C-alpha positions in Angstrom: -2.7 -6.4 -6.1 0.5 -4.2 -6.0 1.6 -3.1 -9.5 5.0 -4.6 -10.3 6.4 -1.8 -12.5 8.5 1.0 -11.1 9.2 4.6 -11.9 12.3 6.2 -10.7 12.8 10.0 -10.8 15.8 12.0 -9.6 16.9 15.6 -9.8 19.1 18.2 -8.2 17.2 20.8 -6.2 17.8 24.4 -5.6 19.0 23.6 -2.1 19.7 20.6 0.2 16.9 18.5 1.6 17.0 16.5 4.8 16.3 12.7 4.7 13.3 13.3 7.1 11.8 16.0 4.8 12.5 13.9 1.7 10.8 10.9 3.2 7.7 13.0 4.3 7.5 14.6 0.9 7.8 11.4 -1.0 5.1 9.8 1.2 2.7 12.6 0.4 3.5 12.3 -3.3 3.1 8.6 -3.6 1.4 7.0 -0.5 1.3 3.3 -0.6 3.1 3.2 -4.0 6.2 4.5 -2.5 9.2 2.1 -2.7 12.4 4.1 -1.7 14.1 7.4 -1.7 17.7 8.5 -2.2 19.0 11.7 -0.7 22.4 13.2 -1.0 22.7 16.9 -0.3 20.6 18.7 -3.1 20.0 15.4 -5.0 16.7 13.6 -4.5 15.5 10.3 -6.0 12.1 8.7 -5.5 11.1 5.3 -6.6 7.5 4.2 -6.7 5.2 1.4 -8.0 3.1 2.1 -11.1 0.3 0.3 -13.0 0.8 2.3 -16.1 2.7 1.6 -19.3 6.0 3.7 -20.0 4.4 6.8 -21.6 1.8 7.8 -19.1 3.9 6.4 -16.2 6.9 8.7 -17.0 4.7 11.8 -17.6 2.8 11.2 -14.4 5.9 10.5 -12.3 7.7 13.5 -13.5 4.6 15.7 -12.9 4.0 14.4 -9.5 7.7 14.8 -8.5 7.8 18.5 -9.8 4.4 19.5 -8.2 5.2 17.8 -4.9 8.5 19.7 -4.7 6.9 22.9 -5.7 4.3 22.6 -3.1 7.1 22.1 -0.5 8.9 25.2 -1.8 11.6 23.4 -3.7 12.7 24.1 -7.3 14.2 21.6 -9.6 17.6 22.9 -10.7 18.3 20.1 -13.1 16.7 16.7 -14.0 19.0 13.8 -13.4 16.9 10.8 -14.7 13.3 9.6 -15.1 12.9 5.9 -15.7 10.3 3.2 -16.0 11.4 -0.3 -15.0 9.4 -3.4 -15.8 8.8 -5.8 -12.9 11.4 -8.1 -14.2 14.0 -5.3 -14.2 13.1 -3.3 -11.2 16.5 -2.9 -9.6 17.3 0.6 -8.4 20.7 1.0 -10.1 22.2 4.4 -9.5 25.5 3.3 -8.0 26.3 6.8 -6.6 23.0 6.8 -4.6 22.0 4.9 -1.6 18.4 3.9 -1.9 16.5 3.6 1.4 13.4 1.5 1.3 10.3 3.1 2.8 7.1 1.2 3.8 3.8 3.1 3.4 
């Protein structure tokens, strides 16, 4: 059964990232739990399913994001957001970002 809660993490990176590289990186970070990514220049957002409640889910999502970026040679310049959305509220809502669904 697929978890119905979502974590959304976004940050500005130390340099621009291509959509292709962002998709590959997000897939390595989240595998089958990956929902979507958003890329605009140096801004990267990743949405994924989670089975956890807010506290561990937010900590795990932030850690996974930071470690995955570091392994790929990126640094986080500034955090933009980190959110936990319940299944009933799981709409990706950053109006200035275009979320592109990705299937695992």
